C-alpha positions as CSV (number, residue, x, y, z in Angstrom):
1,M,28.3,110.4,95.3
2,A,24.7,110.7,94.3
3,S,22.5,113.1,96.2
4,Q,19.5,111.8,98.0
5,V,16.1,112.5,96.5
6,Y,13.0,113.0,98.5
7,K,9.5,112.9,97.1
8,V,7.1,115.5,98.7
9,T,3.6,116.7,98.1
10,Y,2.6,120.4,98.3
11,T,-0.7,122.1,97.5
12,L,-0.3,125.0,95.1
13,D,-2.8,127.5,93.7
14,K,-3.5,127.5,90.0
15,E,-1.4,130.7,89.3
16,S,1.7,129.3,91.1
17,L,1.4,126.0,89.2
18,E,1.1,127.9,85.9
19,I,4.2,130.0,86.7
20,I,6.2,126.8,87.5
21,E,5.0,125.1,84.3
22,N,5.9,128.2,82.2
23,L,9.3,128.5,83.7
24,A,10.0,124.8,83.2
25,S,9.0,125.2,79.6
26,L,11.0,128.3,79.1
27,W,14.1,127.0,80.8
28,K,13.6,123.5,79.4
29,I,13.9,121.8,82.8
30,S,11.6,119.8,85.0
31,K,9.1,121.5,87.3
32,A,11.0,120.1,90.3
33,E,14.2,121.8,89.1
34,V,12.3,125.1,88.7
35,I,11.3,124.8,92.4
36,R,14.8,123.8,93.5
37,R,16.4,126.8,91.7
38,C,13.8,129.3,92.9
39,V,14.1,128.1,96.5
40,K,17.9,128.2,96.4
41,K,17.9,131.7,94.8
42,E,15.5,133.1,97.4
43,L,17.6,131.7,100.2
44,E,20.7,133.3,98.7
45,R,18.8,136.6,98.3
46,I,17.8,136.6,102.0
47,V,20.9,135.2,103.6
48,H,23.8,136.5,101.4
49,K,24.6,139.9,100.2
50,P,23.4,140.5,96.6
51,S,25.7,139.8,93.7
52,P,26.9,142.7,91.5
53,L,24.6,141.6,88.8
54,A,21.6,141.7,91.2
55,I,22.6,145.2,92.2
56,L,22.8,146.3,88.6
57,E,19.4,144.8,87.9
58,L,18.0,146.6,90.9
59,L,19.4,149.9,89.7
60,D,18.0,149.3,86.3
61,S,14.6,148.6,87.7
62,K,14.7,151.5,90.2
63,P,16.3,154.6,88.5
64,E,15.3,156.7,91.4
65,Y,18.1,155.0,93.4
66,L,20.7,156.5,91.1
67,V,22.6,159.6,92.3
68,K,23.4,162.3,89.8
69,E,27.1,163.1,89.3
70,E,26.5,166.8,90.2
71,T,25.1,165.7,93.6
72,L,28.2,163.6,94.3
73,V,30.5,166.4,93.3
74,E,28.6,168.8,95.6
75,W,28.7,166.3,98.5
76,N,32.4,165.8,98.1
77,K,33.0,169.6,98.0
78,Q,31.0,170.0,101.2
79,R,32.8,167.1,102.8
80,K,36.2,168.6,102.0
81,E,35.2,172.0,103.3
82,S,33.8,170.6,106.6
83,R,37.1,168.7,107.2
84,G,39.3,171.5,106.1
85,D,40.5,172.5,109.5
86,W,41.2,169.0,110.8
87,D,44.9,169.3,110.2
88,R,45.4,172.0,112.8
């Protein structure tokens, strides 16, 4: 079954148009396909939880989000100590 196609008109600023044209050239697809992919990706980003790859990309771009191993070891030690008398 073929999908329906709709022709629409939008007004874009020069920078947005250049970005779309550059992506189309880089990805070797039509400008319409660039827009479809970007809109779909943005919807997935907003509505769905991020993919593992997206999380890794975020951590790679924001190293301050990473927690040092020593911090985790100390946190675990404190957690165990604070729960030590729960068995009584």
